[in-house]
C-alpha positions in Angstrom: -0.4 0.2 0.1 0.6 3.4 -1.3 1.7 5.8 1.6 1.0 9.5 1.1 4.6 12.0 1.9 4.1 15.0 3.6 6.8 18.6 3.6 7.8 20.9 6.1 7.8 23.4 4.1 8.4 27.8 5.0 5.9 29.3 3.1 3.2 27.4 0.3 1.7 29.0 -2.5 -1.2 27.0 -4.4 -1.2 29.5 -7.7 0.7 30.4 -10.3 -1.2 33.3 -11.3 0.6 36.9 -11.2 -0.7 37.3 -7.4 1.0 34.0 -6.0 4.4 34.5 -8.3 4.8 38.2 -7.7 4.2 36.8 -4.0 7.0 34.3 -3.9 9.5 36.6 -5.7 9.2 38.6 -3.1 9.2 36.9 0.2 12.7 35.4 -2.3 13.5 39.3 -2.1 12.7 39.1 1.8 14.7 36.0 3.2 17.8 37.8 1.0 17.5 40.8 2.0 18.0 39.7 5.6 20.4 37.4 5.3 22.6 39.9 3.7 21.8 42.0 6.4 22.2 39.8 8.8 25.9 38.9 6.8 27.4 42.9 7.1 26.3 42.7 10.7 23.6 45.5 9.5 21.1 43.3 11.4 20.6 40.6 14.6 19.6 37.3 13.9 19.9 34.3 12.0 19.6 34.1 8.3 17.4 31.7 6.8 20.4 29.0 5.4 17.4 27.2 2.9 14.3 29.3 3.2 11.3 26.2 1.7 9.3 28.4 -0.3 7.0 26.3 -2.3 4.7 27.3 -4.8 2.0 24.4 -6.3 0.4 25.1 -10.0 -2.4 22.9 -11.5 -1.6 23.2 -15.1 1.3 21.3 -16.8 3.2 24.4 -16.5 2.5 28.3 -15.5 1.1 30.3 -17.9 -0.4 27.1 -19.6 -4.1 27.8 -17.6 -3.2 32.0 -17.8 -5.9 33.9 -19.3 -7.1 37.8 -18.9 -8.5 40.2 -21.3 -4.9 41.4 -21.2 -3.9 44.8 -20.7 -1.5 45.4 -17.9 -1.1 48.6 -15.1 2.5 47.8 -15.7 3.7 49.7 -11.8 3.7 47.2 -10.2 5.8 45.4 -12.7 8.3 47.8 -13.0 8.6 48.4 -9.3 9.6 44.4 -9.6 11.3 45.0 -12.8 12.5 48.4 -13.4 14.7 47.5 -16.6 12.0 47.1 -18.8 14.7 45.2 -21.2 14.6 42.3 -18.8 10.9 41.4 -18.9 11.5 38.5 -21.4 7.9 38.1 -22.3 7.1 38.2 -26.4 3.0 39.5 -26.7 3.9 42.9 -25.2 2.4 45.9 -26.7 2.0 50.3 -25.3 -1.3 50.9 -25.7 -1.8 53.9 -28.3 -5.3 54.9 -28.5 -8.7 54.1 -26.6 -11.7 54.1 -28.2 -15.2 53.1 -27.3 -18.3 52.6 -28.7 -22.1 51.5 -28.0 -23.2 49.1 -30.6 -26.5 48.0 -32.5 -26.6 45.2 -34.7 -25.3 47.3 -37.6 -24.2 50.4 -36.3 -21.5 51.5 -34.9 -21.9 55.4 -32.5 -18.2 56.1 -31.3 -19.0 57.3 -27.1 -16.1 58.8 -24.6 -13.9 57.4 -22.8 -15.9 56.5 -19.4 -14.1 59.0 -16.4 -11.0 56.9 -15.2 -10.9 54.4 -18.3 -8.1 55.7 -19.8 -5.1 53.1 -21.0 -2.5 55.1 -22.3 0.6 54.1 -20.8 -1.0 50.6 -20.4 0.3 47.1 -22.1 -1.6 45.2 -24.1 -0.1 41.5 -23.0 -0.1 38.2 -23.0 -0.8 36.9 -19.3 0.0 32.8 -20.2 3.7 34.5 -21.8 3.6 36.7 -18.5 3.3 34.4 -16.3 5.7 31.7 -17.3 8.7 34.4 -17.5 7.5 35.3 -14.0 7.6 32.0 -13.0 11.2 31.7 -14.0 12.5 34.5 -12.5 10.7 33.3 -8.8 13.2 30.1 -10.1 15.9 31.6 -10.2 15.4 32.6 -6.3 15.4 29.6 -5.0 11.2 29.3 -5.4 10.3 25.8 -5.8 7.7 25.6 -8.2 5.5 22.1 -8.6 2.9 22.6 -12.3 0.8 19.5 -12.7 0.1 19.4 -8.8 -3.5 20.5 -7.8 -4.6 21.3 -3.7 -7.8 19.6 -3.3 -7.7 20.0 0.4 -6.9 22.2 3.2 -5.4 20.9 6.4 -6.0 22.0 10.0 -4.6 22.1 12.9 -5.7 21.2 16.1 -7.0 24.6 16.5 -8.3 24.9 13.3 -6.0 27.0 11.8 -4.0 26.4 7.8 -1.4 24.4 7.9 -1.5 23.3 4.4 -2.9 21.8 1.5 -2.9 18.3 0.2 -2.9 17.1 -3.5 -4.8 15.8 -5.4 -3.9 11.9 -6.0 -2.6 10.9 -9.8 -3.2 7.3 -11.5 -7.1 7.1 -10.3 -9.5 5.3 -13.3 -12.8 6.6 -14.0 -14.3 4.4 -11.7 -12.3 5.5 -8.8 -9.0 2.8 -9.0 -6.0 2.7 -8.4 -4.2 3.0 -11.8 -0.1 0.6 -12.8 0.7 4.7 -12.2 -1.2 5.4 -9.0 0.7 8.6 -7.2 -0.4 9.6 -3.8 -0.9 13.1 -3.0 1.2 14.9 -1.0 1.0 16.6 2.6 2.1 20.2 2.0 2.6 20.9 5.9 3.6 25.2 6.0 3.8 28.3 8.5 1.9 30.0 6.5 -0.4 29.5 3.4 -1.1 31.9 0.8 -4.4 30.8 -1.5 -4.4 32.1 -5.1 -5.9 30.1 -7.6 -7.2 33.2 -9.3 -11.9 33.5 -9.4 -13.3 30.8 -7.5 -10.8 28.9 -6.3 -11.5 25.3 -5.8 -10.1 25.5 -1.6 -10.8 29.5 -1.6 -14.4 28.7 -1.4 -13.4 25.4 1.0 -11.6 28.4 3.5 -14.8 31.0 2.8 -17.2 28.8 3.5 -16.0 26.3 6.3 -15.0 30.0 8.2 -18.0 31.9 7.0 -15.1 34.3 5.8 -18.0 36.6 4.0 -20.9 36.9 6.5 -20.3 39.9 6.5 -20.2 41.7 2.8 -22.5 41.3 -0.3 -22.6 37.8 -2.9 -19.7 38.4 -4.7 -21.3 38.5 -8.6 -18.8 37.3 -11.9 -18.8 37.6 -15.3 -17.7 35.0 -18.2 -14.8 36.4 -20.9 -14.2 34.3 -23.7 -11.3 35.2 -25.8 -9.7 34.6 -29.9 -6.8 35.6 -30.7 -6.5 36.6 -34.6 -3.9 37.1 -37.1 -5.6 39.5 -39.5 -3.9 40.0 -42.7 -1.4 42.4 -43.3 -1.7 45.9 -42.1 -5.8 45.7 -40.8 -4.4 46.2 -37.4 -3.2 49.2 -35.7 -1.1 48.1 -32.6 -1.8 49.5 -29.8 -5.7 50.5 -30.3 -7.8 49.6 -27.4 -11.4 49.0 -28.3 -14.3 48.3 -25.7 -17.6 48.3 -26.2 -21.1 48.2 -24.8 -24.5 47.4 -26.9 -25.2 43.8 -29.3 -26.1 42.1 -28.6 -27.2 42.3 -25.4 -30.4 42.9 -24.1 -31.1 46.4 -21.8 -31.0 44.2 -18.4 -27.9 42.7 -19.0 -24.4 43.9 -18.4 -22.0 42.7 -20.5 -19.4 44.4 -23.5 -17.0 43.7 -26.2 -13.3 44.0 -26.8 -10.6 44.2 -29.5 -7.3 44.5 -29.2 -4.8 45.3 -31.8 -0.8 43.8 -30.7 1.8 43.8 -33.1 2.5 41.1 -35.6 -0.8 41.8 -37.0 -2.6 40.0 -34.7 -5.2 40.5 -32.1 -7.7 39.5 -29.3 -11.4 39.5 -29.9 -13.7 38.7 -26.6 -17.0 39.3 -25.1 -17.9 39.8 -21.5 -21.3 38.7 -20.0 -21.8 39.2 -16.2 -23.6 36.1 -15.0 -26.0 38.2 -13.3 -28.5 38.0 -16.5 -31.8 36.7 -16.4 -32.8 34.7 -19.3 -31.8 30.8 -18.9 -30.9 31.0 -23.0 -28.1 33.2 -22.7 -25.1 31.1 -23.9 -21.9 33.8 -23.0 -19.7 31.7 -26.1 -22.5 32.7 -28.3 -22.3 36.3 -26.8 -19.4 36.1 -28.7 -19.7 34.9 -32.1 -22.6 37.1 -32.8 -20.8 39.7 -31.3 -17.8 39.4 -34.0 -21.5 39.4 -37.1 -21.1 43.1 -35.8 -19.9 45.4 -39.7 -17.0 46.7 -37.7 -16.5 43.6 -35.6 -17.1 41.2 -39.4 -14.7 43.6 -41.6 -11.8 43.2 -39.0 -11.7 39.8 -39.0 -12.5 39.4 -42.9 -9.7 36.8 -44.3 -7.8 36.5 -41.1 -7.1 32.9 -39.4 -7.9 31.5 -35.7 -5.1 31.0 -33.7 -6.7 30.7 -29.8 -9.1 30.5 -27.4 -10.7 30.4 -24.0 -12.4 31.8 -21.8 -12.5 32.3 -18.0 -14.5 34.1 -15.1 -14.9 37.4 -13.1 -14.5 38.7 -9.4 -17.2 41.8 -10.4 -18.2 43.0 -6.8 -16.7 45.3 -6.2 -14.9 46.0 -2.1 -18.7 45.0 -0.5 -18.2 41.8 -2.3 -14.3 40.7 -1.3 -14.7 38.4 2.1 -12.1 38.6 5.1 -8.4 38.4 3.9 -6.4 36.9 6.3 -6.8 34.1 9.4 -4.7 32.0 11.0 -2.4 30.9 9.0 -4.2 31.9 6.0 -4.0 35.3 3.3 -6.4 35.0 -0.1 -4.8 37.3 -2.7 -5.7 38.0 -6.4 -9.1 37.2 -8.0 -9.5 34.8 -4.7 -10.0 38.2 -3.5 -11.6 40.1 -5.7 -9.3 42.1 -6.3 -10.4 43.8 -9.4 -11.2 47.1 -10.9 -14.6 47.4 -12.7 -15.3 50.4 -14.1 -11.7 50.5 -15.5 -11.3 46.1 -16.1 -8.4 45.9 -15.0 -7.2 43.9 -12.0 -4.1 42.2 -12.8 -1.7 45.1 -11.4 -4.0 44.4 -8.1 -3.2 40.8 -8.2 0.8 41.5 -8.4 0.1 44.4 -5.5 -2.1 41.5 -3.3 1.3 39.1 -4.1 3.7 41.4 -2.6 1.8 42.7 0.5 0.8 39.2 1.7 4.8 38.4 0.6 6.0 40.7 3.7 3.3 39.3 6.0 5.2 35.8 5.3 8.5 36.8 5.7 7.3 38.2 9.5 5.7 34.9 9.9 9.0 32.8 9.4 10.7 35.8 11.5 8.3 35.6 14.4 7.3 31.9 13.8 4.0 33.4 14.8 1.1 33.1 11.8 -2.1 33.6 14.2 -4.3 35.9 13.0 -4.0 38.7 14.2 0.0 38.5 12.9 -1.8 38.6 9.5 -4.3 41.8 10.0 -1.1 43.3 8.9 -2.5 42.5 5.2 -5.0 43.2 6.0 -4.3 46.6 6.6 -1.4 46.9 4.1 -5.0 46.2 1.1 -6.8 48.5 3.1 -4.3 51.4 3.8 -2.5 51.0 0.1 -3.8 51.8 -3.5 -5.9 48.6 -3.8 -7.8 50.0 -1.0 -7.9 53.4 -2.6 -8.9 52.5 -6.2 -11.6 49.6 -4.9 -13.2 52.3 -2.4 -14.0 54.2 -4.9 -15.7 52.4 -7.1 -17.0 50.2 -4.2 -20.7 50.4 -5.5 -20.2 50.4 -8.9 -21.2 46.7 -10.0 -25.0 47.4 -8.0 -25.9 51.1 -10.9 -25.9 48.0 -13.5 -28.2 45.8 -11.2 -31.2 45.6 -13.1 -31.6 48.4 -16.4 -28.4 49.4 -17.7 -29.3 52.6 -19.5 -30.1 53.9 -15.8 -27.1 52.3 -14.6 -24.5 53.9 -16.6 -26.2 58.0 -15.7 -26.0 56.9 -11.7 -22.6 54.9 -12.4 -21.3 58.1 -14.3 -22.3 59.7 -11.2 -20.7 57.5 -8.5 -17.6 57.6 -10.6 -16.7 61.6 -11.0 -16.8 61.4 -6.9 -14.8 59.2 -6.5 -17.7 57.1 -4.8 -18.4 59.9 -3.0 -21.9 60.0 -3.9 -23.5 57.3 -3.3 -27.0 56.5 -5.3 -28.7 53.5 -5.0 -26.8 51.6 -3.3 -27.7 47.5 -1.8 -27.1 44.2 -1.3 -26.2 42.6 -4.4 -27.7 38.8 -4.8 -25.3 35.5 -6.0 -25.3 34.8 -10.0 -27.6 31.7 -9.5 -30.2 33.7 -7.4 -30.6 36.5 -10.8 -31.6 33.7 -13.2 -35.9 33.0 -13.8 -37.1 30.0 -14.9 -38.3 30.3 -18.5 -42.0 30.4 -17.4 -41.1 34.0 -15.2 -39.0 35.7 -18.2 -41.0 34.9 -21.0 -44.1 35.3 -20.0 -46.1 33.9 -21.7 -44.9 34.5 -24.8 -43.4 32.2 -27.4 -39.7 31.0 -26.4 -37.2 32.0 -29.2 -35.8 29.3 -31.3 -31.6 30.2 -31.6 -30.7 29.6 -35.6 -27.5 30.9 -35.8 -25.3 29.6 -38.0 -21.4 29.5 -37.8 -19.8 29.2 -41.0 -16.4 28.3 -39.0 -14.6 31.4 -41.5 -15.9 34.5 -38.9 -18.3 32.7 -36.2 -17.1 29.0 -34.6 -19.1 26.0 -32.4 -17.8 26.2 -29.5 -16.1 22.0 -30.2 -14.0 24.3 -32.8 -13.2 27.0 -30.6 -12.0 24.0 -27.9 -9.4 22.8 -30.4 -7.9 26.0 -30.5 -7.4 25.9 -26.5 -5.2 22.9 -26.3 -7.7 21.5 -23.5 -5.9 18.5 -22.6 -7.2 16.3 -19.8 -6.3 12.4 -19.0 -9.7 11.1 -19.6 -9.2 7.6 -17.3 -9.7 10.0 -14.3 -12.7 10.1 -12.2 -14.9 12.9 -13.6 -13.4 16.5 -11.8 -17.2 18.1 -12.4 -19.2 16.6 -9.7 -23.3 16.8 -10.1 -24.8 15.9 -7.6 -28.5 15.2 -8.3 -28.4 13.8 -11.7 -32.2 13.2 -12.0 -33.0 17.4 -11.5 -30.8 17.5 -14.7 -33.8 15.7 -16.4 -36.6 16.4 -14.8 -36.9 19.5 -12.8 -34.1 21.6 -14.4 -35.5 20.4 -17.7 -39.2 22.3 -17.2 -37.9 25.2 -15.0 -34.9 26.1 -17.3 -34.6 24.4 -19.7 -31.2 23.0 -18.9 -28.8 25.9 -18.9 -25.6 24.5 -18.2 -25.8 23.9 -22.4 -25.6 27.7 -23.2 -23.8 28.8 -20.1 -20.7 26.4 -20.5 -18.3 28.5 -22.7 -16.9 24.9 -23.9 -19.7 22.3 -24.4 -19.2 20.0 -21.4 -22.5 19.6 -20.6 -24.9 17.8 -22.8 -28.5 16.4 -23.2 -29.0 13.1 -24.9 -32.0 12.0 -25.6 -32.6 8.4 -23.0 -35.2 6.4 -24.3 -38.3 6.2 -23.2 -37.0 8.2 -19.9 -36.4 11.1 -21.7 -33.1 12.9 -21.3 -30.2 12.5 -19.4 -27.1 14.5 -18.7 -23.7 13.7 -20.7 -20.7 15.9 -19.3 -17.5 16.0 -21.9 -15.3 16.3 -18.9 -12.5 16.9 -21.3 -13.7 19.9 -23.1 -13.7 22.1 -19.8 -11.3 25.1 -19.9 -11.2 25.7 -16.1 -13.6 28.9 -16.4 -15.7 27.9 -13.2 -18.6 29.4 -15.2 -21.1 26.1 -14.0 -19.8 26.1 -10.0 -21.6 30.0 -10.3 -24.3 30.0 -12.3 -26.0 26.1 -12.0 -29.6 27.5 -10.5 -29.1 24.5 -8.4 -26.2 24.8 -6.8 -26.3 20.9 -8.5 -22.6 21.4 -10.1 -19.4 21.7 -7.6 -16.0 22.6 -10.2 -13.2 20.7 -8.4 -9.4 20.0 -10.0 -9.1 17.2 -12.6 -6.1 15.1 -11.8 -2.9 17.8 -11.6 -1.3 18.8 -15.7 -5.4 18.8 -17.3 -6.5 21.7 -18.5 -6.3 24.2 -21.1 -2.9 26.1 -22.9 -2.9 28.8 -23.5 0.3 29.7 -24.4 -0.1 33.2 -26.1 -3.7 34.2 -24.3 
């Protein structure tokens, strides 16, 4: 029988995104500065001769799951690496022009950029490439990075403080039996654990629920961002141009919008963001992107181009009032896992990076003082609130609430709120969860005939989910237990069919969920788990809270590379 091994580490970071990597780099810099000061005699104490700073990443490499709209506010990275010639990732383009539009089905109406939304001085980047480079910098400093390792369980001490994480077993077949290549997961026992899993992280979700970290805040709400990378004909793209749009194909009761970011080398990303508080059970975020591309402005740009890549992820939109407690005995939560996103500016990468840096200072204090109590780690919470993260997010803390209803009235009240930097608050209220906003077919259509979806994918401009998934590089070991845990399959075949028409078939941007004929019994749910791009939409929007997303075997998932 295989025995589970354990490893003692000083600092454990779960997740290889910008928050986790900046945390790892800063911890090692703090340790090295401390050791240097001791060796020079400028400081009393002992050196840390073999520090164990460990980062685990569920992807097959750091950067494989890195995905973002891709606008970087570079001030944190500039502080980390002041010499930009050291930035060893190719896809980075300085923003030169902002373009805002309101779209009807066939028209484009130019708009002024919203307050606080200028992108000049920022960069269009590939988050996948940037995080891969940051990983190499972290390893050069001595950080131990373990890709292919998914955290599946939080380990607690006798006092219920977090003492580490268990990684997932490998080599388990679909029936739960051990295969010949079985490897048990490892218990990583740490003085302090930093959760940097991205939005709706599996362990973060467990931690928040078990400790009631969100009991005093509003629901976190999300959107699903779907994006494609295109190669355009020579001279078609204008590098450095950032285009955002509102309107088509969304209705007046829906929040979201489209974007096109013009990169160097005749490349452009085109994407669409659909907020998950939508009421219509027939909403499909992937289809919204395909419809968006049929607008004459976008179709003209893409004509004759080539699809290079595809991906999707959820975006935490709740704002300052939806952020849970981010520190406690033995743990801190950083980046998108905490919900650090400036929604009106549509930016969160710099906030994630800064939160990682601030958490790192507290990690070093834990090593120095041997104290990982909640009181000791409260310094991290104070640093977030008193620094630029708190400053940015407090000014727009009610932004999302303005659009919790009619989009056009939301534009007016949100504009007043933003111009006053949060001092004039109109309509502030507690947000409902995204799943609670979904209405049944009978309620939403109120006796009217449900319209049939007759959109045709042409394979040149618009693509079905299967084609897009191929371009995401997604792969999973087929013979493994499902990582999309459906609590009650009978709900899918009965109640959900009748009330909502199986919205999972539409809200999943990867075609994971499929309803197939089941003889005289009607239909049954078929899971195409190998399609999953780890976006977490299903975990958030399922109206019955019947789907629980957990990590697959480490190394599975998308391989974004350039997204």
